[in-house]
NUBAPA-344408 format. One line per 10 residues: for each residue z, x, y of N, C-alpha, C, O. Coordinates in nm, 2 decimals. Each point is the difference from the previous one (the first is absolute). Layout:
Z,X,Y,Z,X,Y,Z,X,Y,Z,X,Y ~ ...
//
This chain:
4.14,0.08,7.01,-0.06,-0.08,-0.03,-0.14,0.09,0.06,0.02,0.04,0.11 ~ -0.16,-0.01,-0.18,-0.10,0.05,0.02,-0.11,-0.11,0.09,-0.03,-0.11,-0.06 ~ -0.02,0.13,0.20,-0.11,-0.06,0.02,-0.15,0.11,-0.05,0.01,0.12,-0.03 ~ -0.10,-0.18,0.02,-0.14,0.07,0.01,-0.14,-0.10,0.02,-0.03,-0.11,-0.05 ~ -0.03,0.19,0.14,-0.10,-0.08,0.10,-0.15,-0.06,-0.13,-0.09,-0.07,0.04 ~ 0.10,0.11,-0.17,-0.08,-0.04,-0.04,0.06,0.02,-0.21,0.08,0.08,-0.04 ~ -0.16,-0.17,-0.03,0.07,0.02,-0.17,-0.05,0.17,-0.01,0.10,0.07,-0.03 ~ -0.27,0.03,0.07,0.02,0.09,-0.05,0.20,0.12,0.02,0.07,0.08,-0.07 ~ -0.07,-0.15,0.21,0.18,0.11,0.01,0.08,-0.03,-0.14,0.05,0.07,-0.08 ~ -0.06,-0.20,0.09,0.17,-0.09,-0.06,-0.12,0.00,-0.13,-0.02,-0.12,-0.02
-0.04,0.18,-0.07,-0.01,0.07,-0.10,0.01,0.14,-0.01,0.10,0.04,-0.06 ~ -0.19,0.05,0.12,0.09,0.13,0.09,0.15,0.00,-0.01,0.04,0.11,-0.05 ~ 0.05,-0.19,0.07,0.15,0.00,-0.03,0.05,-0.04,-0.13,0.07,0.06,-0.08 ~ -0.12,-0.16,0.07,-0.01,0.03,-0.15,0.00,0.08,-0.13,0.08,0.01,-0.10 ~ -0.19,0.03,0.12,-0.05,0.16,-0.04,0.11,0.08,-0.08,0.04,0.04,-0.11 ~ -0.01,-0.03,0.26,0.11,0.11,0.00,0.16,-0.05,-0.02,0.11,0.03,0.05 ~ -0.16,-0.13,-0.16,0.14,-0.05,-0.09,0.15,-0.03,0.07,0.11,0.05,-0.02 ~ -0.17,-0.17,0.12,0.05,-0.10,0.08,0.00,-0.18,-0.01,-0.05,-0.07,0.08 ~ 0.12,0.03,-0.20,0.02,-0.11,-0.05,0.09,-0.12,0.15,0.12,0.01,-0.01 ~ -0.16,-0.07,0.09,0.04,-0.08,0.04,0.10,-0.13,-0.09,0.03,0.01,-0.12
0.00,-0.08,0.19,0.07,-0.11,-0.04,-0.12,-0.10,0.05,0.04,-0.09,-0.06 ~ -0.13,0.06,0.10,-0.11,-0.06,0.09,-0.10,0.01,0.09,-0.01,0.07,0.10 ~ -0.08,-0.13,-0.15,-0.08,0.05,0.12,-0.03,-0.08,0.08,0.02,-0.09,-0.08 ~ -0.07,0.02,0.21,0.00,-0.02,0.10,-0.17,0.04,0.07,-0.03,0.07,0.09 ~ -0.09,-0.17,-0.19,-0.17,-0.01,0.11,0.01,0.02,0.08,0.10,0.07,0.03 ~ -0.19,-0.10,0.09,-0.11,-0.05,0.05,-0.06,0.04,-0.10,0.04,0.08,-0.08 ~ -0.25,-0.20,0.11,-0.03,-0.02,-0.05,-0.14,0.04,0.02,-0.09,0.02,-0.08 ~ 0.12,-0.02,0.24,-0.07,0.07,0.02,-0.02,0.14,0.10,-0.01,0.00,0.12 ~ 0.01,0.13,-0.22,0.06,0.08,0.00,-0.13,0.14,0.08,-0.01,-0.11,-0.06 ~ -0.07,0.20,0.11,-0.04,0.04,-0.04,0.00,0.16,-0.12,0.09,0.07,-0.05
-0.21,-0.07,0.05,-0.05,0.07,-0.19,0.04,-0.12,-0.12,-0.07,-0.08,-0.06 ~ 0.19,0.12,0.05,0.04,-0.11,-0.12,0.08,-0.13,0.06,0.06,0.02,0.10 ~ -0.06,-0.15,-0.17,0.05,-0.12,0.10,0.12,-0.04,-0.13,0.00,0.06,-0.11 ~ 0.08,-0.16,0.15,0.09,0.01,-0.08,-0.06,-0.11,-0.13,0.09,-0.04,-0.08 ~ -0.27,-0.01,0.07,0.04,-0.03,-0.14,-0.06,0.08,-0.07,0.00,-0.02,-0.13 ~ -0.11,0.17,0.19,-0.01,0.12,-0.07,0.13,0.04,-0.11,0.02,0.01,-0.12 ~ 0.06,-0.01,0.25,0.18,0.11,-0.03,0.03,-0.12,-0.12,0.01,0.06,-0.11 ~ 0.00,-0.18,0.09,0.08,-0.06,-0.07,-0.13,-0.04,-0.15,0.01,-0.09,-0.09 ~ -0.11,0.17,0.11,-0.05,0.06,-0.14,-0.02,0.06,-0.09,-0.04,-0.01,-0.11 ~ 0.10,0.14,0.23,0.02,0.12,-0.07,0.13,0.07,-0.05,0.02,0.10,-0.07
0.11,-0.26,0.19,0.05,0.06,-0.11,0.08,-0.09,-0.15,0.08,0.01,-0.09 ~ -0.16,-0.08,0.15,0.00,-0.11,-0.10,-0.08,0.06,-0.18,0.04,-0.02,-0.12 ~ -0.11,0.07,0.16,-0.11,0.10,-0.13,0.10,0.16,-0.04,-0.06,0.08,-0.08 ~ 0.13,-0.06,0.10,0.10,0.15,0.00,0.08,-0.07,0.00,0.05,-0.09,0.07 ~ -0.04,0.19,-0.24,0.12,-0.03,-0.08,0.19,0.01,0.04,0.10,-0.06,-0.05 ~ -0.12,0.21,0.17,0.08,0.00,0.06,0.08,-0.05,0.12,0.12,0.01,0.03 ~ -0.25,-0.08,0.04,0.03,-0.10,0.12,-0.01,-0.16,0.03,0.02,-0.08,0.09 ~ -0.06,0.11,-0.23,-0.02,-0.21,-0.04,0.09,-0.10,0.02,-0.03,-0.11,0.04 ~ 0.15,0.15,-0.06,0.16,-0.06,0.04,0.04,-0.06,0.09,0.04,-0.12,-0.01 ~ -0.07,0.24,0.18,0.06,0.03,0.08,-0.04,-0.16,0.04,-0.08,-0.06,-0.06
0.14,0.02,0.16,-0.01,-0.22,0.05,-0.13,0.06,0.12,0.00,0.10,0.07 ~ -0.06,-0.17,-0.07,-0.10,-0.01,0.19,-0.01,-0.11,0.06,-0.07,-0.08,-0.06 ~ 0.12,0.04,0.19,0.00,-0.09,0.08,-0.12,0.04,0.07,0.02,0.10,0.06 ~ -0.14,-0.16,-0.04,-0.11,-0.05,0.10,0.04,-0.08,0.12,0.07,-0.11,0.00 ~ -0.13,0.17,0.10,0.03,-0.04,0.15,-0.16,0.00,0.07,-0.07,0.10,-0.01 ~ 0.02,-0.24,0.07,-0.13,0.02,0.04,0.01,-0.11,0.07,0.08,-0.09,-0.02 ~ -0.21,0.09,0.14,-0.01,-0.08,0.08,-0.12,-0.12,-0.10,-0.02,-0.12,0.03 ~ 0.00,0.15,-0.09,-0.09,0.01,-0.10,0.00,-0.16,-0.13,0.01,0.01,-0.12 ~ -0.02,-0.13,0.19,0.14,-0.09,-0.07,-0.11,-0.12,-0.10,0.02,-0.12,-0.03 ~ -0.14,0.21,-0.01,-0.07,-0.12,-0.09,0.06,-0.01,-0.09,0.10,0.07,0.00
-0.13,-0.13,-0.10,0.06,-0.07,-0.17,-0.07,0.13,-0.08,0.06,0.08,-0.07 ~ -0.19,-0.08,0.10,-0.04,0.12,-0.07,0.04,0.12,-0.06,0.02,0.05,-0.11 ~ 0.01,0.01,0.31,0.05,0.09,-0.01,0.15,0.05,-0.05,0.04,0.12,0.02 ~ 0.02,-0.19,-0.06,0.13,-0.08,0.00,0.03,0.02,-0.14,0.08,0.08,-0.05 ~ -0.15,-0.17,-0.01,-0.04,0.02,-0.19,-0.07,0.11,0.00,0.07,0.08,-0.06 ~ -0.17,-0.03,0.10,-0.02,0.15,-0.02,0.14,0.08,-0.05,0.04,0.03,-0.11 ~ 0.04,0.02,0.31,0.06,0.12,-0.07,0.12,-0.10,-0.12,-0.06,0.00,-0.11 ~ 0.15,-0.05,0.12,0.06,-0.05,-0.13,-0.07,0.03,-0.12,0.04,0.09,-0.08 ~ -0.13,-0.15,0.08,-0.11,0.09,-0.15,-0.06,0.13,-0.03,-0.07,0.05,-0.08 ~ 0.13,-0.01,0.19,-0.03,0.18,0.01,0.18,0.05,-0.03,0.03,0.12,0.00
0.05,-0.23,-0.04,0.12,0.12,0.03,0.15,-0.05,0.12,0.11,0.05,0.00 ~ -0.16,-0.14,0.07,0.06,0.07,0.19,0.10,-0.16,-0.11,-0.04,-0.09,-0.07 ~ 0.19,0.16,0.12,0.10,-0.14,-0.08,0.01,-0.09,0.11,0.08,-0.09,0.00 ~ -0.17,0.12,0.10,0.04,-0.11,0.15,-0.10,0.07,0.10,-0.07,0.10,0.01 ~ 0.10,-0.22,0.08,-0.15,-0.03,0.14,0.05,-0.06,0.14,-0.01,-0.12,0.01 ~ 0.06,0.20,0.09,0.01,-0.05,0.05,-0.08,0.01,0.12,-0.05,0.10,0.03 ~ 0.03,-0.24,0.06,-0.10,0.02,0.10,0.07,0.01,0.13,0.11,-0.04,0.02 ~ -0.19,0.12,0.08,-0.04,0.06,0.11,0.04,-0.11,0.09,-0.03,-0.11,-0.05 ~ 0.10,0.10,0.21,0.13,0.04,0.00,0.08,-0.11,-0.10,-0.04,-0.11,-0.03 ~ 0.16,0.18,-0.02,0.11,-0.06,-0.05,0.11,0.06,0.04,0.00,0.09,0.08
0.11,-0.17,-0.13,0.11,0.00,0.05,0.09,0.14,-0.08,0.06,-0.01,-0.11 ~ -0.08,0.13,0.18,0.17,0.04,-0.08,0.09,-0.03,-0.04,0.04,0.09,-0.06 ~ 0.04,-0.18,0.06,0.10,-0.09,-0.14,-0.09,-0.05,-0.07,0.05,-0.10,-0.07 ~ -0.16,0.11,0.06,-0.07,-0.09,-0.08,-0.01,0.15,-0.10,0.03,0.00,-0.12 ~ -0.09,0.14,0.20,-0.08,0.09,-0.12,0.14,0.05,-0.09,0.01,0.02,-0.12 ~ 0.10,-0.03,0.24,0.15,0.08,-0.07,0.03,-0.12,-0.15,0.07,0.03,-0.10 ~ -0.13,-0.14,0.13,0.08,-0.08,-0.12,-0.07,-0.02,-0.16,0.06,-0.05,-0.10 ~ -0.28,0.13,0.12,-0.04,0.00,-0.06,0.04,0.14,-0.05,-0.02,0.03,-0.11 ~ 0.07,0.04,0.18,0.00,0.09,-0.09,0.13,0.04,-0.07,0.00,0.11,-0.06 ~ 0.09,-0.19,0.07,0.14,0.01,-0.05,-0.05,-0.11,-0.08,0.08,0.01,-0.10
-0.20,-0.14,0.08,-0.02,-0.02,-0.12,-0.10,0.12,-0.18,0.00,0.00,-0.12 ~ -0.06,0.06,0.24,-0.06,0.10,-0.06,0.10,0.06,-0.05,0.00,0.01,-0.13 ~ 0.09,0.03,0.18,0.06,0.11,-0.05,0.16,-0.03,-0.10,0.07,0.09,-0.03 ~ -0.06,-0.26,0.00,0.09,-0.03,-0.07,-0.10,0.05,-0.12,0.01,0.11,-0.06 ~ -0.08,-0.19,0.05,-0.07,-0.01,-0.15,-0.05,0.11,-0.03,-0.03,0.00,-0.12 ~ -0.01,0.12,0.19,0.00,0.10,-0.10,0.09,0.03,-0.04,-0.02,0.03,-0.12 ~ 0.15,-0.01,0.17,0.11,0.07,-0.03,0.08,-0.07,-0.13,0.09,0.05,-0.07 ~ -0.15,-0.22,0.05,0.04,-0.03,-0.12,0.02,0.10,-0.13,0.04,-0.05,-0.10
//
């Protein structure tokens, strides 16, 4: 598991040839947040299949819809139950492995 401070650092990691099974991104990180990262990954021919879960304190329907329409596989509002995040991770990974 790798942790990065923002989407720019995450993209640099990916561009070095690292392809994770799944990305969990905070919506509001410095420089490049989760929505911008999602859009960039979905526009890529190489990284567009990586599942993405967005975490955020923003619980407006508009933002959730915007992230999902940009290509996020799930969206979880903070604070959240870690067991719920684990369950959502399993669902997303099960879906892509079929």
